[in-house]
N, C-alpha and C positions, 0 to 999 in steps of 0.2 A: 521255416522252423517255428515262427510265431504261430502259424496256423495249427500246428500240432499241439502246442501248449494251450491255445484257446479251446481246441476240441477236447482235450483232456480235462481242462477246468470245467467246461460245460457239462461233460459227462459226470464228473464228480459232483457237481451241484445238483444235477438231475437225480443221481443215485441218492444223495443225501436227502433231497426233498421226498423221494419215495420212502426211504427208511424212516424219516421223521413222521410221515403220515402213518406208518405202521406203529410207531411208538405212541402216537396220539390215540390210535384205536386201542392199544394196550392200556393206556392210562384211563380211557373211558370205561373199559371193561373192569378195571380195578376199582374205579369210583362207584360202579354199580354193584360191586361185590359186597354181600352182607356177611359179616363175621359175627358169629354168636358169642355172647359174653362168656368167657371162661374156656373157649375152644382154643387151646394153646397151639394145636397143630394148624388150625386155620390162620392164626396170627403169624405163625412161622412161615407158612406158604405165602401169605401176603407180603411179609417182609422180604422174602427171597424174590418175589416178583418185582417189588419196588427196586431192590438192589440190581436185579438184572436189567430193568428198564433204564436205570441210571447209568449203568455201565455201557449199555448200548447207545444211549444218548451221548455219552462222552466219546465213545469210539467214532460215532458219526461226526461229532464236532471236530475231532482231530483229522478226519478225512476231508472235511469241507475246506476248500481253499479260501483263505481270507484276503487274498489279493484283490483289491478293488479295480485295478487297471492293469492292462497287459504290460509286460516289461518293454515290449517294442514301442509302446506309446509314450513311455517315460522319456525317451531320448537318451542323451549321453550323461545326464546328471543323475543324482540319487533320488529322484522323485520330487524335487522342488523343495526340499527341507532347508536348503541353504540359499540365502539371497544372492541374486546375480548382480545387483546394483553395487558398483564399487564404493559409492558414498555410504551405503548401508553397511557394507563389509568393514569399511574403515571405522565407522561409528561403533560397531560391535567389537572390533579389535581394541579400540581405545577403552571401551567400557570393561572389557575383560582385563586389560592390563591395569586399569584403575583398581579393580577388585583385587587383583594379585598384589598390588602395592599396599592396599589396605591390610591384607592378611599379613604380608611381610612386616609392616610397621607394627601391627598388633603383637606379632610373635617377638619382634625385637624389643618392644617396650616391656613385655612380660619377662623376657630374658634378663633385661636390666634390673627388673624388680626382684629377681632371684627365682623366678619360676623355672622349673625344669620340665623337660618333655620325656624324661626317662620313665618307662612303664613300671619299673621296679624301684622302690625307694627302700634303702637299708634302714633297719630299725635304729633308733637313736642310741639306745644303750641296753644292757642286760645280756642274758645268756643267749638270746636269739641273734645277737650281733655276729656271732661266729657262724651261725647257720646260714645267714644271708650276707655274703660278702658284698661290698659296695660295687656297683656297676660303673663302668667308665662311659 
């Protein structure tokens, strides 16, 4: 199964390289194009060519696989983004909980100072007080 994925990835990369080469030729042709001053039609054609090449480049970019390594080579983990060392995992776990406790204590101290987390604050007084009932 991994062979089919590798073959498709390689074919997509080959196709993308060929198409990118064609876009490069188009860009070179556009660079050599002379547009007379005041020729609005020529400017419009040039702008459409630039837009078409940009769209083509974006389409090729979306077709090109961005996976650097084969899924089969990764093994059973998620590509090595998570440390396997239990000591490192424990250190990261402690650091995470320390940060969570810092946030909790900051929120608790703000609550004691009278801060609220409600997104809507009712007006203090006036005619608008009836239009904005207090939120619970």
